[in-house]
C-alpha angles and dihedrals in degrees: 000000000000115000117231122224122243088250091056094045094049089046094052093048090046094048093043094051093044091046091053091048091046090048091053092048091048092050090048092050090052094047091044091048091051094049096040094046093053093043093052091048091049091051091048092053094046092051092045092053090047091050092048089060088073086069092064124084120198122205123170108303098349144055135204135191130240116263093239093050111144118207092195124051132162095338095316122113118204126209125189117210133183122234091273094056098258115147108241104168139010134029136252135215115290097245095037109120103248097202093063107141117248112242119181119233094355122121113208143175113234120193130194127163092354092306122116133202132186112223134185126187130197126180122207122196125219142160118002105347096318127135139189125208126214119194125192117203127188132169118241094181091098091050091048089048092051092047090047091051090046089051092049092047091050090048091050091048096044097074089045091051089049094051089046089050089051096048092045092044090050096053090044090052092044090051091046092050095043091101088054089054092049091050091050094048092047092044090050090051092051095043092047092046133073100242110080090170089083120104137202115253112250117237119246095239117063095229134127091294090053092056091043091054090049092055091049090051091050091049092050089049092054091046092050091052090046094052091045090053091049093049092048093046090050089049096047094042092051093047092048092050095054098077099046091045090050090051091050090051095046093047092049089050091049092050093049091051103038106013100092089220129181118241091263096052091044089053092053095045087052090054091051089047095051094050093046090052090051089050089050091054091048093048091048091052093048090050091050095048091050092048094048094047090054095045097040107122119164090197087067096055119127136196111282129185100222093189092056091044089053092052090051093048092047091053090052091050094051091095094056090045093052092056088065094033090244119154119221118211122194126198115181115174107205129304110332108190123188134170110244150103108296094209093052094045090050087053090049093056092039094054094045093049092044088051090055092047092045097051099029124105123257112270091015133124141252119201120202117193131183121182142143127248134169098342094317139093114237122205124191133184115185132178136182096223136117097304131208129279114247095243092059099048096093093045101051090085093062118101116263090002111145131164110201094191091058096041104050120213095325117103135210138171097252092235101093100081095041089056091048092054090046090052094049091047095051085052090053093246138127133238136190144162138224120194143172117196109244093011107065146259136270119204115192134180137184125211127182109259118236110268 
């Protein structure tokens, strides 16, 4: 299920709530218009009928109309009936049902063939038990048509208004949340970089964004202190371990040379010596990492020919490769200059080549390639060894991570590749790996070429 952003969620809620409110208002307007329209028409007809009475003159047992009496006025037609319901004067619409019953003081809506009229009847008594009826008739078809057109117009406009509300709401929400996006972007830059001493700039207004930025800065400060303590601990622990490990190694070597040990004792001492030597290598690498992290300074980088450096390192690694009868192949295409620390870059190449030798097969090959491409220097170290399973590819860069089943019987410290990734990162480069179990691995990195 796709996750919606906060901007989209706020926009949907905002648009939904306003749409409901707008719908309620629209329904209220329609109902009110219907009720008000009929009420106004009813009052107009009643007033007109009452006014029409002024045209009638009553005398004894008879009545007569003024000569200037009008039976149609302002959309209202008037009819005069006797007490038996016979039409005496006036006319009515063509399709109006002529047999409509007279009902005094009762405004009604009459419908025939989809046409509607509002009628109002009044009876006036005169003489000896006689009466005259006056009926007012007005068409409400035009009013209904207008109301219907208004309803349709509103229904057509409603979706457009909702969309407009949504678009305006989205851009308003986006604008309101821009500081959050800036905070996230800056926080990501700081967290993915090597300098945790950077801080987010505080907004001018002390609103929610201001307090959020403060919390982020406090978090970065705690992280910085925590990482500094971790680095200091690793450096101190490694330094303190060097002496006891050296003593263990020297004492084991002395016992093996002068101890007159029986075969079983010699075997046990060799086991201790081997583990102490591994610990010595691990301590040395931890000290080297701590020292290089403290001393790393991009402002002190110099021009380095990575191709020449790869050739030098390959030559130094020939001895280790021959022990496993592995052939090293170097392919350097021209001068490939980068800005960097020569010692670190040498360590980068050394660790990758050693990794290829360590986990390559006996009698196999390791290929080292250095070439330029699109303003960058590309380095590749490929072997035809045992390879790495897919589920471990993203974890091999972690410190001390080792996967025995993917690495065979050879052993390492688990620090080499983590150091490689750190060196590439501090040189503002990228590194990756492709591997097929049983067929080998190819490590590749990209560094910015010297401009």
